[in-house]
RODO-2510 file (C-alpha; in nm, 4 decimals, decimal comma):
residues 535
     n   res          X          Y          Z
     1     m     0,0359    -0,0106    -0,0121
     2     k     0,2829     0,2576     0,0282
     3     s     0,3470     0,2934    -0,3573
     4     v    -0,0107     0,3314    -0,3807
     5     t    -0,0834     0,7188    -0,3261
     6     i    -0,4788     0,8008    -0,1500
     7     k    -0,5735     1,0141    -0,4377
     8     l    -0,5302     0,6176    -0,6237
     9     r    -0,7077     0,4770    -0,3025
    10     l    -0,9926     0,6966    -0,3352
    11     l    -1,0310     0,6984    -0,7019
    12     a    -1,0111     0,3441    -0,7049
    13     s    -1,3437     0,3345    -0,4221
    14     n    -1,5555     0,6098    -0,6162
    15     l    -1,5037     0,3536    -0,9216
    16     g    -1,5935     0,0567    -0,7349
    17     a    -1,9328     0,2964    -0,6055
    18     i    -1,9486     0,4006    -0,9699
    19     i    -1,9907     0,0538    -1,1219
    20     f    -2,2311    -0,0996    -0,8061
    21     v    -2,4375     0,2374    -0,8892
    22     i    -2,4348     0,1702    -1,2846
    23     l    -2,5185    -0,1950    -1,2199
    24     v    -2,8392    -0,0806    -0,9548
    25     g    -2,9420     0,1513    -1,1954
    26     a    -2,9285    -0,1204    -1,4808
    27     i    -3,1070    -0,3605    -1,3005
    28     g    -3,3546    -0,1018    -1,1993
    29     y    -3,3811     0,0217    -1,5682
    30     r    -3,4708    -0,3239    -1,6456
    31     s    -3,7327    -0,3650    -1,3920
    32     v    -3,9247    -0,0244    -1,5291
    33     g    -3,9177    -0,1935    -1,8699
    34     e    -4,0895    -0,4896    -1,7460
    35     l    -4,3823    -0,2348    -1,5608
    36     d    -4,3723    -0,1130    -1,8091
    37     a    -4,4939    -0,3488    -2,0069
    38     a    -4,7365    -0,4298    -1,7780
    39     m    -4,8957    -0,1792    -1,7684
    40     d    -4,9232    -0,1754    -2,1076
    41     s    -5,1001    -0,4644    -2,0863
    42     i    -5,3564    -0,3666    -1,8465
    43     t    -5,4196    -0,0323    -1,9959
    44     d    -5,4324    -0,2788    -2,3503
    45     n    -5,6755    -0,4530    -2,1154
    46     g    -5,9000    -0,2122    -1,9185
    47     s    -5,9471    -0,0203    -2,3422
    48     a    -6,0867    -0,3864    -2,4388
    49     i    -6,3048    -0,3979    -2,1138
    50     k    -6,4649    -0,0947    -2,2010
    51     d    -6,4664    -0,1668    -2,6103
    52     q    -6,6922    -0,4591    -2,4863
    53     m    -6,9458    -0,2731    -2,2435
    54     g    -6,9873    -0,0074    -2,5062
    55     a    -7,0821    -0,2793    -2,8019
    56     d    -7,2760    -0,4773    -2,5404
    57     q    -7,5040    -0,1594    -2,4376
    58     l    -7,5329    -0,1082    -2,8125
    59     h    -7,6592    -0,4816    -2,8956
    60     d    -7,8753    -0,4486    -2,6085
    61     a    -8,0054    -0,0746    -2,7848
    62     l    -8,0050    -0,1890    -3,1372
    63     r    -8,3211    -0,5070    -2,9787
    64     a    -8,4424    -0,1500    -2,8417
    65     d    -8,4374     0,0402    -3,1922
    66     v    -8,6313    -0,2483    -3,3040
    67     l    -8,8752    -0,2771    -3,0637
    68     a    -8,9256     0,0835    -3,0928
    69     a    -8,9781     0,0630    -3,4549
    70     l    -9,2513    -0,1906    -3,4177
    71     l    -9,4509     0,0840    -3,1828
    72     a    -9,3907     0,3552    -3,4428
    73     g    -9,5247     0,1675    -3,7287
    74     a    -9,8732     0,1568    -3,6033
    75     s    -9,8398     0,5151    -3,5769
    76     e    -9,8746     0,8011    -3,8283
    77     d    -9,5366     1,0066    -3,6837
    78     a    -9,3018     1,0580    -3,9729
    79     a    -9,0711     1,2073    -3,7036
    80     e    -9,0724     0,9303    -3,4169
    81     r    -8,9685     0,7157    -3,7893
    82     d    -8,6821     0,8888    -3,8609
    83     a    -8,5753     0,9272    -3,5155
    84     i    -8,5983     0,5795    -3,4939
    85     k    -8,4266     0,5354    -3,8547
    86     r    -8,1498     0,7983    -3,7104
    87     d    -8,0881     0,5575    -3,3790
    88     t    -8,0791     0,1956    -3,5692
    89     t    -7,7828     0,4223    -3,7994
    90     a    -7,5830     0,5298    -3,5603
    91     h    -7,6300     0,2522    -3,3478
    92     i    -7,4757     0,0172    -3,5527
    93     a    -7,2204     0,2184    -3,6723
    94     l    -7,0633     0,2758    -3,3287
    95     f    -7,1074    -0,0929    -3,3112
    96     r    -6,8705    -0,1457    -3,5986
    97     k    -6,6893     0,1022    -3,4683
    98     l    -6,5812    -0,0323    -3,1088
    99     m    -6,5778    -0,4127    -3,2194
   100     a    -6,2702    -0,2997    -3,4784
   101     s    -6,1449    -0,1002    -3,1844
   102     l    -6,1066    -0,4414    -3,0197
   103     d    -5,9757    -0,5936    -3,3363
   104     k    -5,6407    -0,3973    -3,2028
   105     t    -5,6340    -0,5379    -2,8814
   106     a    -5,2830    -0,7158    -2,8172
   107     d    -5,4081    -1,0244    -2,5982
   108     p    -5,3642    -1,3254    -2,8090
   109     a    -5,6617    -1,4721    -2,6304
   110     v    -5,8847    -1,2000    -2,6600
   111     r    -5,7997    -1,1575    -3,0473
   112     q    -5,9367    -1,5243    -3,0542
   113     a    -6,2652    -1,4350    -2,8890
   114     i    -6,3263    -1,1529    -3,0745
   115     a    -6,2249    -1,4316    -3,3620
   116     q    -6,5667    -1,6525    -3,2085
   117     v    -6,8118    -1,3243    -3,2202
   118     r    -6,7495    -1,2432    -3,5360
   119     p    -6,9727    -1,4235    -3,7031
   120     d    -7,2719    -1,3580    -3,5174
   121     i    -7,2514    -0,9623    -3,5542
   122     d    -7,3000    -0,9133    -3,9355
   123     p    -7,6582    -1,1420    -3,9277
   124     y    -7,7943    -0,9407    -3,6001
   125     l    -7,6651    -0,5694    -3,7515
   126     d    -7,8363    -0,6285    -4,0819
   127     g    -8,1413    -0,8018    -3,9093
   128     a    -8,1758    -0,5138    -3,6621
   129     e    -8,1094    -0,2722    -3,9642
   130     k    -8,4105    -0,4907    -4,1833
   131     m    -8,6174    -0,5001    -3,8690
   132     v    -8,6632    -0,1999    -3,8685
   133     a    -8,7622    -0,0840    -4,2538
   134     l    -9,0271    -0,3748    -4,2535
   135     a    -9,1480    -0,2327    -3,9707
   136     m    -9,2140     0,1152    -4,0664
   137     s    -9,3805    -0,0394    -4,4214
   138     d    -9,5518    -0,3215    -4,2862
   139     v    -9,5769    -0,4130    -3,9326
   140     a    -9,7559    -0,7503    -3,9528
   141     a    -9,4744    -0,8561    -4,1585
   142     a    -9,2119    -0,7202    -3,8802
   143     r    -9,4008    -0,9396    -3,6021
   144     q    -9,3601    -1,2354    -3,7792
   145     a    -8,9431    -1,1896    -3,8381
   146     q    -8,8958    -1,1079    -3,4925
   147     p    -8,8986    -1,4485    -3,3690
   148     a    -8,6034    -1,4890    -3,6033
   149     f    -8,4267    -1,2006    -3,5378
   150     m    -8,4487    -1,2384    -3,1266
   151     v    -8,2508    -1,5828    -3,2733
   152     t    -7,9706    -1,3643    -3,3600
   153     f    -7,9873    -1,1166    -3,0507
   154     h    -7,9831    -1,4081    -2,8013
   155     k    -7,6748    -1,5566    -2,9997
   156     l    -7,4654    -1,2725    -3,0406
   157     e    -7,5709    -1,2139    -2,6511
   158     q    -7,4067    -1,5071    -2,5297
   159     s    -7,1032    -1,4450    -2,8041
   160     m    -7,0268    -1,1536    -2,6174
   161     e    -7,0804    -1,2726    -2,2608
   162     n    -6,8164    -1,5213    -2,3814
   163     l    -6,5998    -1,2279    -2,4974
   164     s    -6,6325    -1,0442    -2,1589
   165     e    -6,5137    -1,3462    -1,9325
   166     r    -6,2520    -1,4043    -2,2049
   167     i    -6,0936    -0,9903    -2,1476
   168     e    -6,1636    -1,0430    -1,7696
   169     q    -5,9557    -1,3477    -1,7631
   170     a    -5,7081    -1,2042    -1,9431
   171     s    -5,7001    -0,8672    -1,7674
   172     e    -5,7005    -1,0689    -1,4290
   173     t    -5,3665    -1,2742    -1,5751
   174     t    -5,1994    -0,9162    -1,6955
   175     r    -5,2584    -0,8000    -1,3336
   176     i    -5,0967    -1,1009    -1,1658
   177     a    -4,8299    -1,1210    -1,4162
   178     g    -4,7899    -0,7274    -1,3351
   179     d    -4,7700    -0,8269    -0,9402
   180     d    -4,5308    -1,1021    -0,9626
   181     t    -4,3333    -0,8334    -1,2171
   182     v    -4,3239    -0,5297    -0,9286
   183     a    -4,2248    -0,8163    -0,6626
   184     k    -3,9259    -0,9202    -0,8748
   185     a    -3,8449    -0,5531    -0,9340
   186     k    -3,7954    -0,4948    -0,5712
   187     q    -3,6253    -0,7519    -0,4795
   188     r    -3,3338    -0,6973    -0,7395
   189     i    -3,3337    -0,3696    -0,7092
   190     l    -3,3254    -0,4190    -0,2917
   191     l    -3,0608    -0,6983    -0,3573
   192     s    -2,8156    -0,5508    -0,5528
   193     a    -2,8681    -0,1864    -0,3916
   194     l    -2,7782    -0,4285    -0,0457
   195     a    -2,4995    -0,5456    -0,2252
   196     a    -2,3377    -0,2182    -0,3074
   197     a    -2,3781    -0,0719     0,0078
   198     l    -2,1615    -0,3579     0,1571
   199     v    -1,8862    -0,3184    -0,0642
   200     v    -1,8911     0,0392    -0,0504
   201     i    -1,8522     0,0258     0,2992
   202     g    -1,6231    -0,2307     0,3113
   203     s    -1,4190    -0,0718     0,0778
   204     g    -1,4219     0,2817     0,3309
   205     l    -1,3240     0,1288     0,5988
   206     l    -1,0269    -0,0356     0,4107
   207     l    -0,9325     0,2919     0,2972
   208     s    -1,0208     0,5060     0,6031
   209     r    -0,7786     0,2388     0,7830
   210     s    -0,5084     0,2574     0,5423
   211     i    -0,5452     0,6590     0,5679
   212     r    -0,5821     0,6801     0,9520
   213     g    -0,3197     0,5072     1,1069
   214     p    -0,0370     0,7554     0,9227
   215     l    -0,2543     1,0156     1,0205
   216     d    -0,2732     0,9329     1,3905
   217     d     0,1152     0,9394     1,3925
   218     a     0,1652     1,2433     1,2362
   219     i    -0,1120     1,4302     1,4500
   220     s     0,0898     1,2601     1,7983
   221     f     0,4024     1,3859     1,6426
   222     a     0,2639     1,7490     1,5862
   223     y     0,1408     1,8036     1,9284
   224     r     0,4933     1,6581     2,0856
   225     i     0,5841     1,9638     1,8750
   226     a     0,3423     2,2298     1,9806
   227     e     0,4670     2,0931     2,3657
   228     g     0,7890     2,2080     2,2523
   229     r     0,9683     1,8735     2,1733
   230     l     1,1777     1,9135     1,9538
   231     d     1,3456     1,6079     2,0034
   232     a     1,0475     1,4062     1,9037
   233     e     1,0799     1,0907     1,6512
   234     i     0,8442     0,9924     1,3558
   235     e     0,8873     0,6775     1,2053
   236     c     0,9273     0,7771     0,7894
   237     a     1,0050     0,5408     0,4960
   238     p     1,2412     0,7318     0,2612
   239     d     1,0943     0,5200    -0,0088
   240     d     0,7846     0,6535     0,0894
   241     r     0,5610     0,8517    -0,1736
   242     t     0,1962     0,8425    -0,0517
   243     e     0,0345     1,1867     0,0600
   244     t     0,0605     1,0581     0,4732
   245     g     0,4365     0,9465     0,3837
   246     q     0,4796     1,2797     0,2053
   247     l     0,3489     1,4628     0,5401
   248     k     0,5520     1,2974     0,7948
   249     l     0,8440     1,3508     0,6099
   250     s     0,7266     1,7588     0,6083
   251     l     0,6652     1,7309     0,9240
   252     r     1,0570     1,6221     1,0253
   253     s     1,1802     1,8499     0,7871
   254     m     0,9775     2,1283     0,9725
   255     r     1,0967     2,0033     1,3077
   256     d     1,4449     2,0034     1,2283
   257     s     1,3555     2,3539     1,1107
   258     l     1,2156     2,4480     1,4303
   259     r     1,5471     2,3088     1,5633
   260     q     1,7513     2,5243     1,3672
   261     i     1,5175     2,8893     1,4255
   262     v     1,4759     2,8117     1,8222
   263     g     1,8780     2,7814     1,8642
   264     n     1,9248     3,0803     1,6635
   265     v     1,6080     3,2605     1,8391
   266     r     1,8480     3,1327     2,1836
   267     g     2,1255     3,3367     2,0694
   268     g     1,9476     3,6362     1,9398
   269     t     1,7300     3,6522     2,2819
   270     d     2,0430     3,8441     2,5010
   271     s     2,0918     4,0866     2,1695
   272     i     1,7107     4,2170     2,2037
   273     a     1,7069     4,2165     2,5622
   274     t     1,9820     4,4856     2,5293
   275     a     1,8646     4,6846     2,2715
   276     a     1,5406     4,7054     2,4130
   277     s     1,7734     4,8870     2,7202
   278     q     1,9079     5,0986     2,5216
   279     i     1,6047     5,1765     2,3516
   280     a     1,3955     5,2652     2,6677
   281     a     1,7629     5,5027     2,7698
   282     g     1,6914     5,6816     2,4502
   283     n     1,3243     5,7358     2,4148
   284     s     1,3959     5,8761     2,8283
   285     n     1,6219     6,1171     2,6530
   286     l     1,4249     6,2446     2,4020
   287     s     1,0957     6,2968     2,6138
   288     s     1,3055     6,5428     2,8144
   289     r     1,3878     6,7273     2,5131
   290     t     1,0466     6,7080     2,3481
   291     e     0,9128     6,8045     2,6661
   292     s     1,1647     7,1100     2,6306
   293     q     1,0755     7,1966     2,2932
   294     a     0,6986     7,1924     2,4232
   295     s     0,7455     7,4537     2,6991
   296     s     0,9398     7,6351     2,4147
   297     l     0,6509     7,6355     2,1427
   298     e     0,4345     7,7571     2,4024
   299     e     0,5829     8,0602     2,5063
   300     t     0,6607     8,1414     2,0937
   301     a     0,2794     8,0588     2,0600
   302     s     0,2065     8,3006     2,3661
   303     s     0,3959     8,6003     2,1806
   304     i     0,2442     8,5321     1,8124
   305     e    -0,0831     8,5888     2,0174
   306     q     0,0205     8,9253     2,1157
   307     l     0,1775     8,9843     1,8088
   308     t    -0,1320     8,8844     1,6328
   309     s    -0,3442     9,1108     1,8600
   310     t    -0,1610     9,4515     1,7739
   311     v    -0,1664     9,3957     1,4203
   312     r    -0,5200     9,3186     1,4422
   313     q    -0,5557     9,6290     1,6087
   314     n    -0,3657     9,8083     1,3648
   315     a    -0,6144     9,6752     1,0863
   316     d    -0,8939     9,7779     1,3095
   317     n    -0,7546    10,1326     1,3091
   318     a    -0,6689    10,1840     0,9484
   319     r    -1,0168    10,0236     0,8793
   320     q    -1,1595    10,3547     1,0696
   321     a    -0,9021    10,5813     0,9145
   322     n    -1,0379    10,4541     0,5588
   323     q    -1,3967    10,5156     0,6832
   324     l    -1,2866    10,8680     0,7318
   325     a    -1,1146    10,9102     0,4236
   326     q    -1,3720    10,7677     0,2516
   327     s    -1,6738    11,0068     0,4311
   328     a    -1,4004    11,3186     0,3948
   329     s    -1,4137    11,1770     0,0365
   330     n    -1,7791    11,1547    -0,0276
   331     v    -1,7827    11,5570     0,1421
   332     a    -1,5457    11,6828    -0,0814
   333     v    -1,7369    11,5037    -0,3713
   334     r    -2,0524    11,6722    -0,2900
   335     g    -1,9129    11,9852    -0,2391
   336     g    -1,7819    11,9519    -0,6254
   337     e    -2,1122    11,8727    -0,6662
   338     v    -2,2731    12,2065    -0,5033
   339     v    -2,0167    12,4557    -0,6612
   340     g    -2,0935    12,3177    -1,0331
   341     q    -2,4173    12,3726    -0,9392
   342     v    -2,3079    12,7192    -0,8546
   343     v    -2,1176    12,7715    -1,1668
   344     e    -2,4182    12,6320    -1,3769
   345     t    -2,6421    12,9382    -1,1796
   346     m    -2,4073    13,1579    -1,2237
   347     s    -2,4211    13,1118    -1,5919
   348     a    -2,7914    13,1151    -1,6075
   349     i    -2,7543    13,4581    -1,4199
   350     d    -2,5087    13,6092    -1,6545
   351     s    -2,7470    13,4691    -1,9257
   352     a    -3,0560    13,6423    -1,8156
   353     a    -2,8200    13,9683    -1,7510
   354     r    -2,6784    13,9259    -2,0842
   355     r    -3,0844    13,9216    -2,1846
   356     i    -3,1783    14,1966    -1,9878
   357     v    -2,9422    14,4039    -2,1440
   358     d    -3,0717    14,3035    -2,5172
   359     i    -3,4317    14,4427    -2,3415
   360     i    -3,2869    14,7733    -2,2423
   361     g    -3,1134    14,8290    -2,5961
   362     v    -3,4983    14,7691    -2,7077
   363     i    -3,5742    15,0232    -2,4195
   364     e    -3,3575    15,2606    -2,5895
   365     g    -3,4262    15,2418    -2,9133
   366     i    -3,8502    15,3032    -2,8452
   367     a    -3,7528    15,5753    -2,6168
   368     f    -3,5235    15,7267    -2,8748
   369     q    -3,8295    15,6548    -3,1597
   370     t    -4,0280    15,8436    -2,8686
   371     n    -3,8256    16,1685    -2,8320
   372     i    -3,7972    16,1807    -3,2274
   373     l    -4,1951    16,1827    -3,2246
   374     a    -4,2598    16,4157    -2,9783
   375     l    -3,9923    16,6273    -3,1215
   376     n    -4,1981    16,5873    -3,4523
   377     a    -4,4846    16,6658    -3,2649
   378     a    -4,3828    16,9800    -3,0975
   379     v    -4,2732    17,0800    -3,4414
   380     e    -4,6110    17,0463    -3,5844
   381     a    -4,7676    17,1844    -3,3098
   382     a    -4,5554    17,4768    -3,3688
   383     r    -4,6649    17,4976    -3,6953
   384     a    -5,0345    17,4974    -3,5532
   385     g    -5,0045    17,7829    -3,3519
   386     e    -5,2322    17,8790    -3,0841
   387     q    -5,4623    17,5621    -3,1889
   388     g    -5,1374    17,3488    -3,1201
   389     r    -5,0177    17,4695    -2,8272
   390     g    -5,1811    17,2009    -2,6049
   391     f    -5,0966    16,8822    -2,8165
   392     a    -4,6622    17,1022    -2,8364
   393     v    -4,7081    17,0954    -2,4404
   394     v    -4,7966    16,6822    -2,4299
   395     a    -4,5406    16,6376    -2,6623
   396     g    -4,3018    16,8213    -2,4674
   397     e    -4,3998    16,5781    -2,1841
   398     v    -4,3391    16,2946    -2,3253
   399     r    -4,0243    16,3958    -2,4988
   400     n    -3,8813    16,4903    -2,1437
   401     l    -3,9968    16,1231    -2,0545
   402     a    -3,8623    15,9307    -2,3431
   403     q    -3,5620    16,1376    -2,1894
   404     r    -3,5868    15,9909    -1,8543
   405     a    -3,6346    15,6686    -1,9629
   406     n    -3,3817    15,6811    -2,1915
   407     s    -3,1510    15,7454    -1,9082
   408     a    -3,2828    15,5347    -1,6689
   409     a    -3,1962    15,2536    -1,9161
   410     r    -2,8387    15,3804    -1,9562
   411     e    -2,7930    15,3425    -1,6010
   412     i    -2,9244    14,9907    -1,5681
   413     k    -2,7481    14,9244    -1,8624
   414     q    -2,4139    15,0496    -1,6411
   415     l    -2,5138    14,8488    -1,3592
   416     i    -2,6171    14,5389    -1,5337
   417     d    -2,2866    14,5731    -1,7008
   418     d    -2,1089    14,5818    -1,3391
   419     s    -2,3057    14,3205    -1,2381
   420     m    -2,1919    14,1335    -1,5509
   421     h    -1,8323    14,2271    -1,4612
   422     q    -1,9340    14,0706    -1,1260
   423     v    -2,0825    13,7514    -1,2281
   424     g    -1,7783    13,6808    -1,4473
   425     l    -1,5673    13,7627    -1,1579
   426     g    -1,7058    13,5679    -0,9072
   427     s    -1,7937    13,2700    -1,2264
   428     s    -1,3934    13,2667    -1,2599
   429     l    -1,3397    13,2411    -0,8694
   430     v    -1,6095    12,9514    -0,8697
   431     g    -1,4351    12,7564    -1,1371
   432     e    -1,1360    12,8145    -0,9147
   433     a    -1,3111    12,6781    -0,6323
   434     g    -1,4237    12,3873    -0,7843
   435     s    -1,1340    12,3181    -0,9597
   436     t    -0,9366    12,3376    -0,5528
   437     i    -1,2165    12,1036    -0,4553
   438     q    -1,1767    11,8223    -0,7637
   439     s    -0,7811    11,8411    -0,6414
   440     v    -0,8636    11,7973    -0,3273
   441     v    -1,1881    11,5059    -0,3794
   442     e    -0,8468    11,3399    -0,5917
   443     s    -0,6366    11,3788    -0,2847
   444     v    -0,8417    11,2520    -0,0910
   445     r    -0,9560    10,9383    -0,3027
   446     r    -0,5497    10,8755    -0,3335
   447     v    -0,4795    10,8821     0,0625
   448     s    -0,8502    10,6811     0,0813
   449     d    -0,6575    10,3877    -0,1238
   450     v    -0,3815    10,4604     0,0318
   451     i    -0,5245    10,3540     0,3470
   452     g    -0,7216    10,0596     0,1636
   453     q    -0,4222     9,9482     0,0723
   454     i    -0,2567     9,9702     0,4666
   455     s    -0,6020     9,7975     0,5960
   456     a    -0,5548     9,4960     0,3051
   457     a    -0,2003     9,4464     0,4284
   458     s    -0,2952     9,4892     0,7126
   459     r    -0,5888     9,2162     0,6776
   460     e    -0,3216     9,0345     0,5098
   461     q    -0,0616     9,0539     0,8164
   462     e    -0,3498     8,9677     1,0273
   463     d    -0,3870     8,6100     0,8455
   464     g    -0,0314     8,5482     0,8028
   465     i    -0,0188     8,5967     1,1555
   466     g    -0,2813     8,3973     1,2374
   467     q    -0,1751     8,0863     1,0309
   468     v     0,1566     8,1373     1,1510
   469     n    -0,0384     8,1147     1,4860
   470     c    -0,2371     7,8059     1,3497
   471     a     0,1096     7,6498     1,2353
   472     i     0,2763     7,6566     1,5858
   473     v    -0,0743     7,5655     1,7823
   474     e    -0,0186     7,2836     1,5494
   475     i     0,3107     7,2446     1,5937
   476     d     0,2960     7,2486     1,9954
   477     s     0,0036     6,9866     1,9302
   478     a     0,2345     6,7740     1,7449
   479     t     0,4879     6,8016     1,9828
   480     q     0,2604     6,7176     2,3032
   481     q     0,1559     6,4131     2,1082
   482     n     0,5173     6,3459     2,0289
   483     a     0,5292     6,3683     2,3637
   484     a     0,3072     6,1606     2,4802
   485     l     0,3938     5,9086     2,1747
   486     v     0,7600     5,8761     2,3235
   487     e     0,6188     5,7712     2,6590
   488     e     0,3937     5,5159     2,5108
   489     a     0,7267     5,4238     2,3192
   490     s     0,9294     5,4482     2,6039
   491     a     0,6439     5,2316     2,8332
   492     a     0,6714     4,9816     2,4846
   493     a     1,0886     4,9506     2,4783
   494     a     1,0492     4,8565     2,9096
   495     a     0,7282     4,6418     2,8110
   496     m     0,9622     4,5137     2,5195
   497     e     1,2899     4,4489     2,7417
   498     q     1,0693     4,2506     2,9636
   499     q     0,9213     4,0377     2,6392
   500     a     1,2783     3,9585     2,5792
   501     q     1,2911     3,8222     2,9000
   502     q     0,9655     3,5867     2,9010
   503     l     1,1304     3,5101     2,5168
   504     r     1,4432     3,3895     2,7000
   505     q     1,2562     3,2026     2,9457
   506     l     1,0001     3,0113     2,6789
   507     v     1,2827     2,9664     2,4467
   508     g     1,5012     2,7983     2,7233
   509     s     1,1606     2,5697     2,7196
   510     f     1,2305     2,3973     2,4001
   511     t     1,4135     2,0692     2,3964
   512     l     1,6331     2,0510     2,1322
   513     v     1,8138     1,7088     2,2112
   514     a     1,6537     1,3915     2,3495
   515     d     1,7030     1,4835     2,7362
   516     e     1,3872     1,4292     2,9221
   517     s     1,5297     1,5544     3,2323
   518     s     1,6557     1,9079     3,0763
   519     s     1,3089     1,9775     2,9699
   520     g     1,1238     2,1595     3,2084
   521     l     0,7615     2,0768     3,0509
   522     t     0,5447     1,8239     3,1348
   523     r     0,3228     1,6277     2,8401
   524     r    -0,0153     1,7862     2,8360
   525     y    -0,1719     1,5680     2,5810
   526     a    -0,1527     1,1901     2,7212
   527     n    -0,3077     1,1206     2,3697
   528     p    -0,4030     1,3788     2,1228
   529     p    -0,7379     1,4920     2,1325
   530     a    -0,9757     1,3918     1,8412
   531     l    -0,9715     1,6629     1,5874
   532     t    -1,3410     1,8161     1,4754
   533     c    -1,4494     2,0129     1,1582
   534     s    -1,7023     2,2748     1,2006
   535     n    -1,8600     2,4200     0,9192
***
C-alpha cells in the first residue's frame, strides 16, 4: 500500500461505487421496462373491457330500436320514424367501430374470442336494420320476422358474454403477471443496492484504516512538537510516496527547521534584551527634550498671540481711517457738485443779464424813437400855432419822459454791465474753487486708496500671523502628541525588554536534544484530542 497514493485509493473506491451504482441503475432500468410492459398490457385490457361494455350496451340498444320501430310502425308520426332510423344507423356504426377497436387488442386470447364473436355480428346488425325498415312499411310482417331476429340477438348475446369472460380472464392474468414483475423488481433492486452498500462500506473502512493510521502518527508527532518537544521522532520510510508519507517527511523537516530557528532565537534573545534597554534609555532622553521643546513652543505661541492682537488693532485703526477718508471724499465730492451747481447758476444769471441788456437796448431804441416823435409833434404843434399849443405841451412832456427813460435805461445798463463783470469774476472764482475742490477730492481719494491698501496689508498680515499662530499651535499639539508617543514608546521599550526576558525563558523551555531531564515541561496531552471540523 506504500506505493499506492491516497488519490489512487480514493479513485479506485469511487470507481467501484460508480460501477455498483451503474449496476443498480441497470437492474432498475430493466425492472422499469418490465413494469412498463405490464402497464401497457393492463391499459390494453382496460380499453378492451371498456369497448366490450360499450358494444354490449349497443347490442341491447339495437334490440330496443327494433321494438321501438314495431311500436312506431302503427303510428303516423313521421318524425318519430325518422328518429328511430337515425338511432339505428348510429348504433350500428358505433357498434362496428367498437368491434374494430377490439380487433387491435394485443392479447392473443382476446383476439381469438373476438374472432369467435365476429360471425354472429353481421347477421344481428343486418337483421336489426331490416327489422326497422320492415316495421316502417309492414308491421305485421315485421312481427312475424321478430322471432328469427331474437334468435340472432340471443346468439350474439351469448358470444358477447363469452368475450367479456375472456377479457376479464386476460386482465386478471395481466394483473397477476404485473404484481409478480413488481415483486421481482423490488427484490432485484433491494439485493443489488444491499450488495453495493456492503461493498462501498467495506472499501471505505479499508481505505479509512489505511489513511487513519499514518495520520494518527502525524497528529501525535505534531502535538509533541506543539509541546516544545523538538526531540520527538516520527517513523518515515524514504521510499513512501503516498500523501501520508510525504506529510510525515514534511513534519520531520519542519521539526528540523524549528530546531534551527529556536537555536538561533536563543542566540539572539540576549541581543534583543540589550537593544531594548538602549531603546528605553534613548526614549527617556528624547522625552525630556521633547518636553523642553513643547515649553518653548508654548512661549512662542504666546508671543505670536500678542503680535496677532497688535496687528489686529492696527488693522482696525486702518479700517477706521479708511472709513473717515471715504467720508471726507464723499463730502468733497458733494462740495464739488454744489460748486458745479453754483457755476451753472452763475452762468444762468449771466445769460439772464445779457437778455436784460438786450431788452434795455430795445427800450433805449423805443425811447429814442419816442423822443423823435415828440420832437416832430412839437414842430407840428408850433406850425399849428395857437391851436397846437396844448399838443405841444403834451409832446414836450412825452419828450421829457422819453429822455428820462433813456437816461434810466443807460443807468440800468451800466449797473447790469457792472453786475455782469462781477458775475464773470464770481464765475472765474467759482471755477477755480471747483478745480481746487476736485483736486482735494482726488487727493482724498488717493489717500483713501493708500489707507485701503494699508488696511488690506494689515488684514493680510493678520491672516498670515493667524496662520503662523495656527501652525505653531499645531506644532505645539504635534509636539505634545510626540511627547505622549515618546512616553508610550518608552513604556513599549520597557515592555519589550520585559517580553525579551520572557522570550528567553520561553525559548529555554524547548527541548532540542533527546534529554527528558533537561526539559521543564510535562506532557499536556497523553493522548491527542480528536480533531473536529466545523462548517
